[in-house]
N, C-alpha and C positions, 0 to 999 in steps of 0.2 A: 204825535197825532193830537190835534186839538179837539175840544169837546164838541165842536160843531162839525167835525168830520164824520160823515155817514158811511165811511168805508168799512166799519166793523159792525157786526150784528150777531147777537147770540141770545140764548135763553137758558135759564137755570131754574131749578125747582127748590122750594122750601117746604118743609113739613116738620112735625114734631110730636112728641108724646106718644110714641108707638108702644112703649113699655112691654107688657106681657102678651099683647094680642098679636100673635104671629100670623094669623090668618089675614086680618085686615092689613097689617104691614106688608105682607107678601103681595097683596093686591096693589098697594101703593107702588112697590118696586116694579111690578109688572107693567103698570101704566107708564112709569118712567121709561122703561125699556122700549115701549111701543111709541114713544114720542121722539122722533129723530132730531128735533130741534134742541132738546135739552142736553147741555154740555157738562153740567155737574149739578150737584144738589147740596143743600145744607140741612142738617137735622138740628132743630132748635132745642133739643135736649129731652131728658127722660127717655133715653134709649133703653134703659133697663129698669127693673122695679126696685131691687134691694141692694144695688151696688156690688153684687157678687161676681166673682171671676167667671163662674160658669155662665152667668147671664150675659156678660160681656162677650164671651167666646161664642155663645149662641147668636148674638147680634151680629158679630163679625162674620160668622159662617153664613148667616142668612143674607147679609148685604153683599156677599161675593157674587150673588146672582145679578146684581145691578150692574149695568154696562157703564155707568159713569161714576166718577169719584164722589163720595159723600163726605162733606166736611162736618165734623162733630162740634156741638156746643154742649157744655156740661150743664145738666139739669140737677135739681135737688135730689131726685131719686138716684141719679148716676153717682152722686158724691157721698150718699149716706153710708154709714158704717165702714168708712175707709175706702169707699168706692173711688174717691178722687185719685188714690194711688194707682188703682187698676186702670183708670182712665189715662193717667199719665204714662203708664207702661205701654198701653196699646196705641194711644193717639198722640201723645206728646203734651206740650204745654196747654194749660187750661184757657189761655187767651193768646191770640196770634192774628196774623193778617196774611192776605195773599192778593195777588193781582190776576185779573183775567182780561185780556184785550186791554182796553183803556180804562177799565173800571177797577176800583179798589174795594176790598172786602175786609171788614174788621170783625173778629169774633171775640166776645168778651165773656166773663164769667160772673154772674150775680146769683149763683145757685144757692148760696147760704149767707146768712148775716155775717158781715165782716170780711167777706171775700173780695169785695170791691175796694181794695186798699189803695193807698197813695201811689204805689208802684204801677198798678193797673190804670189808674186815672192818668198818670203821666204818660203811660204808653198810648192811651187813647188820644190825648192831646197831641202828642208827637206825630202819630199816624195821620190825624186830621190836618195838621199844619203841612205835613210833607206831601199831601195828596190833594191839595186845594186845586180846583179846576177839573177834577175828575169826577165821574159819578161814584159816589161813596155809599156803600151798603153796610149796615151794622146789624149784628146778631147777638142776642143773649136770651137766656131762658125766661126769666120773670119780666113781664112787661112793666114799663114805667107808669102806665095808667091802663085802665080797663076800658077798651072801646065799647063794650056792651053796657057798662055802668052797673052790672049785676054783682060782680065780685070785687069790691073795692079792697078787700083784704088779701087778694091773690096777686098783688103787684109786688114790686121790688121792696125788700124789707127796709132798706135805708131810704126813707121817704124823702129826706132833704136831698140826698144824692140823686134820687130819681128826678126831682124837680130841676136840679142843676144840669142833669144830662139832657133834659128836654131843651133847656136853653143853649147848651153846647151844640147839640145837633142842629138847631136852627142857625146859630152863629156861623157854623162851618158848612152850612148848606148840604148836610147829609140828605140824600134822596129818599132812602127807605131805611126803616128800623124794623127788624123782625124779632118776634119772641114767641114763646109757647106758654105752657103752664095752665092757662085757662082753657080747658078742653073744648075746643070748637074753633070757629073762625070769626075774626073781627077785623075791621079796618076803619081807620080814622086819619084825618090830617090835622096837623097843628103847625102853624107858622111855616108852611111850605114843606114840611116833612111828612111822608106817609108812614104810618105805623100799622103794622099788620101782626095780628096774633094768629098763628097757625099751629094748632095743637089737636089735630084730628086724625092722627095716623094709627090709632088703635086703642088708646086708653079710654075709659068710660067717659062719655060726653057729658059736659056740665050744662051747656046752653040748650034752650029750646031749639028745635030744628029751624024754625023761621027766623031765629036770631043768630044762626051760625052753628047750631048743634048737629053737624054732619061730618062724616069722614071725608077727608080731602087732602090735597096739597095745593100749593100756590105756584103758578108758573109766571116767571118774570122774563120779559123780553126787552133787551137793550138794543136800540138802533141809534148809535151816536148819542145825541142829547135826548132822544125820545125814549121814555121808559114806560112800559105798560105792565099791569099785573092782572092775572086771571085766576080765580079760584076754580080748581078742577075737582068736582065731586066724584066720589067713588060710586055712589048710587043716586039715581034720580028720585 
């Protein structure tokens, strides 16, 4: 199927940073369940607060109510205090990829300094080269830049790597890059790539409401080569 073939269409949801707020996160899941277009979802990380087994098990139990599969991204809170081992036990590798229809999805891990090593870098390049011509979506927890320009210290720790990634995403014509960590919603475009911060699924909000400080998830719709994104607020 070529990129210009419009015979496939689907929607998926992206959200993140639910952490300890079970009430708001439950409302996110309820909204997903009431949208028949959504075929799967991606959580951009910080699913739990302290990286504890009981927290992971509570998250898993809660997400069983969701009718669609939720792909996990490791956040810094998920990895803390040995939580990365529990993540691996329940979810598998901390970076991976999958296909849906004619699109390719790459999940990476930049949750802590030093985690974006050469092996993960080589994995990313290999995935991008092997899937050229497809719509490609990339996910990781800490953004490579802050669309709001309010929290410059809340971006990926390896600053040079972050700059390199921006160039790589443009070179390989990645369509969207999603992250969390800055609690709220933000969107920006650079060199043809759309960058979205979606971190409003329950953790305390950082941004003013008028700048994206509201609880939400993002709905992405893919129709062949046409891709649109919509922020879905929990409360008006």
